[in-house]
Residue, then its C-alpha position, 0 to 999 in steps of 0.5 A: m263578572t268578567a268577560v272572556l274574549r276568544y279569538l275567532g280565526d279566519p271563516n273562510r279558511a274554517f270553512w275550507l278546512t272543515r270541508s277538506v278534512a271531511r272530504a279526506v276521510g270520505v264524508n261530503l257534508s253537502e250529502a249528508m245535510y241533504r240526507e238529514d244526518l247533519c242539520a244547517a246549524d250543526y255544520a254552522a257550529m262545525v265551522t265555528r269550532c274550527r274558527m276557535c280550534a288552535h290546531a289550523g296549522a297542524c290540520e293543514q299539515w295533515l291535509a297536505e300529508n292525507g287530503a288524498g285519503a284517511a280513516e279518521v279525523p286526527g284526534y285533535c280536530a274540533n270536529a273529530g266526533v262529529l265527522n268520525a261519527l258521519i264516517r260510519q253513517p251508512k251510505p244510501a245505495r247508488a242506482 
């Protein structure tokens, strides 16, 4: 059996890229966890997927162009499925 080693990128960079992309599409990950739309293990998996993604540079460019707001996450994002699903979650009414 052959082991395949995969490079994991910088965890701090992946953490902030994950949060920044989420914020750019109007998703607050802390709030999603509070509402139980996202659990801690899923959040950690998102950061790990980001660490393994080969598109960090493209992601940073996308954020430079879309950081103020975007309708959805780019298709190449390793977390596109999760983040785009969170965009569609109903938001609680504010008092």
